[in-house]
C-alpha positions in Angstrom: 0.0 0.0 0.0 1.3 3.4 -1.0 1.8 6.1 1.7 -0.9 8.3 0.4 -3.4 5.4 0.5 -2.5 4.6 4.1 -3.4 8.2 5.0 -6.7 8.0 3.2 -7.3 4.6 4.9 -6.8 6.2 8.3 -9.2 9.0 7.4 -11.8 6.4 6.4 -11.4 4.5 9.7 -12.0 7.8 11.6 -15.0 8.6 9.6 -16.6 5.2 9.9 -15.8 4.8 13.6 -17.2 8.2 14.4 -20.4 7.4 12.5 -20.9 4.1 14.2 -20.3 5.4 17.7 -22.9 8.0 17.1 -25.5 5.2 17.5 -24.0 3.8 20.8 -25.9 4.4 24.0 -24.7 7.2 26.3 -23.9 4.8 29.1 -21.4 3.0 26.8 -20.0 6.2 25.5 -18.9 7.2 29.0 -16.4 4.4 28.9 -15.0 5.5 25.5 -14.6 9.2 26.3 -11.4 10.8 27.7 -12.1 12.1 31.2 -9.6 13.7 33.5 -10.5 11.5 36.5 -10.5 8.1 34.6 -7.9 8.5 31.9 -5.3 6.2 33.5 -7.9 3.6 34.6 -9.4 3.6 31.0 -6.3 4.2 28.8 -8.1 3.1 25.6 -9.9 6.5 25.8 -6.7 8.0 24.5 -7.8 6.6 21.1 -11.5 6.1 21.2 -12.4 9.6 22.5 -11.7 11.1 19.1 -14.6 9.1 17.7 -17.1 10.3 20.3 -19.4 13.2 19.4 -21.9 14.9 21.7 -24.5 16.3 19.3 -25.2 16.5 15.5 -23.3 19.7 14.8 -20.3 18.3 16.5 -20.3 15.2 14.3 -21.1 17.2 11.1 -18.3 19.7 11.6 -15.8 16.8 12.4 -16.8 14.9 9.3 -16.5 18.0 7.2 -13.0 18.7 8.6 -12.0 15.1 8.0 -13.2 15.3 4.4 -11.1 18.4 3.8 -8.0 16.7 5.3 -8.6 13.6 3.1 -9.0 15.8 0.0 -5.8 17.6 0.9 -4.0 14.2 1.3 -5.4 13.1 -2.1 -3.7 16.0 -3.7 -0.4 16.0 -1.7 0.2 12.2 -1.7 1.9 12.1 1.7 4.4 9.2 2.3 4.2 6.4 4.9 6.2 8.4 7.4 3.5 11.1 7.4 0.8 8.6 8.3 3.0 7.2 11.1 3.6 10.7 12.6 -0.1 11.4 12.5 -1.0 8.1 14.1 1.5 8.5 16.9 0.5 12.0 17.7 -3.1 10.8 18.3 -2.8 9.3 21.8 0.2 11.4 22.9 -1.8 14.6 22.4 -4.7 13.3 24.4 -2.4 12.1 27.2 -1.0 15.7 27.6 -4.4 17.0 28.6 -3.8 15.9 32.1 -1.7 19.2 32.4 -5.1 21.1 32.6 -7.2 19.8 35.5 -10.1 22.1 34.4 -10.7 19.9 31.3 -13.3 17.5 32.5 -13.6 15.6 29.3 -12.5 15.7 25.6 -14.2 14.3 22.6 -14.3 14.6 18.8 -11.9 14.7 15.9 -10.8 18.4 16.0 -7.6 17.8 17.9 -6.6 14.9 15.6 -7.3 17.0 12.6 -5.0 19.8 13.9 -2.3 17.1 14.3 -2.8 16.0 10.7 -2.5 19.5 9.3 0.7 20.0 11.3 2.3 16.8 9.9 1.4 17.8 6.3 2.7 21.3 6.7 6.0 20.2 8.1 6.6 17.5 5.5 5.8 20.0 2.8 8.5 22.3 4.3 11.0 19.3 4.5 10.4 18.3 0.9 9.0 14.9 1.8 5.7 15.8 0.1 6.8 16.6 -3.4 4.5 19.1 -5.2 5.4 22.3 -7.2 6.3 25.0 -4.8 5.8 22.6 -1.9 7.8 24.5 0.6 5.9 27.7 -0.1 2.6 25.9 0.4 4.0 24.3 3.6 5.0 27.7 5.0 1.5 29.1 4.3 -0.2 26.1 5.8 2.0 26.2 8.9 1.6 29.9 9.3 -2.2 29.6 9.2 -2.1 26.8 11.8 0.2 28.9 14.1 -2.1 31.9 13.7 -5.2 29.9 14.7 -3.4 28.4 17.7 -2.2 31.8 18.8 -5.6 33.3 18.6 -7.1 30.4 20.6 -4.4 30.6 23.3 -5.0 27.0 24.3 -2.2 27.1 26.9 -4.1 29.7 29.0 -7.7 29.1 27.8 -7.7 25.3 27.5 -11.5 25.0 27.2 -14.1 27.5 26.0 -17.8 27.4 25.3 -19.0 27.4 21.7 -22.5 28.7 21.2 -22.6 27.4 17.6 -22.3 23.7 18.6 -23.4 24.2 22.2 -20.3 22.4 23.4 -17.1 23.1 25.3 -14.2 23.3 22.8 -11.0 21.9 24.2 -8.5 24.3 22.7 -5.6 22.7 24.6 -6.1 19.6 22.5 -5.7 21.6 19.3 -2.4 22.8 20.7 -1.1 19.5 21.9 -2.1 17.7 18.7 -0.4 20.3 16.5 2.8 20.3 18.6 3.0 16.5 18.7 2.2 16.3 15.0 5.0 18.8 14.1 7.5 17.2 16.5 7.0 13.7 15.2 6.9 14.9 11.6 10.4 16.3 12.1 11.8 13.3 14.2 10.5 10.2 12.4 12.2 10.7 9.0 15.6 10.9 10.6 14.8 7.9 12.9 13.6 5.9 9.9 16.8 6.6 8.0 18.9 5.6 11.0 17.0 2.3 11.3 17.4 1.6 7.6 21.2 2.1 7.8 21.4 -0.1 10.9 19.5 -2.9 9.2 21.4 -2.7 6.0 23.8 -5.6 5.6 27.5 -4.7 5.5 29.2 -4.6 2.1 31.2 -7.8 1.2 34.8 -7.7 2.1 37.1 -7.0 -0.9 39.4 -9.9 -1.8 43.1 -9.3 -1.5 45.1 -10.8 -4.5 48.6 -11.7 -3.6 51.3 -11.3 -6.2 53.0 -14.7 -6.9 
C-alpha cells in the first residue's frame, strides 16, 4: 500500500468509527470518552475519545474537517512516514491534557485534525511531500495553523464554550495535537533513515590478491 493510500485509509477509519459510535448508547460512550479522572484507569480512551461526538453539529463539523483533510492528502500524496507521525500524535496529544485539570472531558476529531495538518505542513517544508512550490505551500499552511493556535491561546484558555455547537471546545487539545504532529513529523524521517542504515547488511569484504 502506498503512503498516500495509508493516510486515506486512516481518514476512512476515523469517519466510519465516528459514524458508528454516534449510535452507541450514552452509558457506553462514557467508557469511550477521555475524562480527566479516569484516563489512566481507562487508557483506551486516549484513542476512542476522538470518535465520540456529543451532538449532530459536533459530528457534522468533524466529518467536514475530516473530508477536507482527506482531500488535501489526495492532492499531496503524503508518504508512509507522514501517516505514522499522525497516528503516533493521536494518543500522545490526548495524554497531555492531564496538564489542565479544568478539562473534565475531551471528545471529537478536532484535535486529531490539527495534528494531521501540522504533519502535512512540516513535511511540505521538509520536501518529503513533493509538489510544485511545496515549501511555499507548507509555509502558508503552517503559518495559518500557528495563527489559529495563537488566537485560541489554548495554553491559557484550554477550554471555552462554543454557542454554535453548544459544546465546550478543548482548545488545549488543538495545541497539543499540533505540537506532537509537528515534532513527530520532524523526528520520524531521521529515525527511519537511522533504522534503515542499521538494518542494511555490511558490504562484502574485498578480496586481496597476492602477487605470486
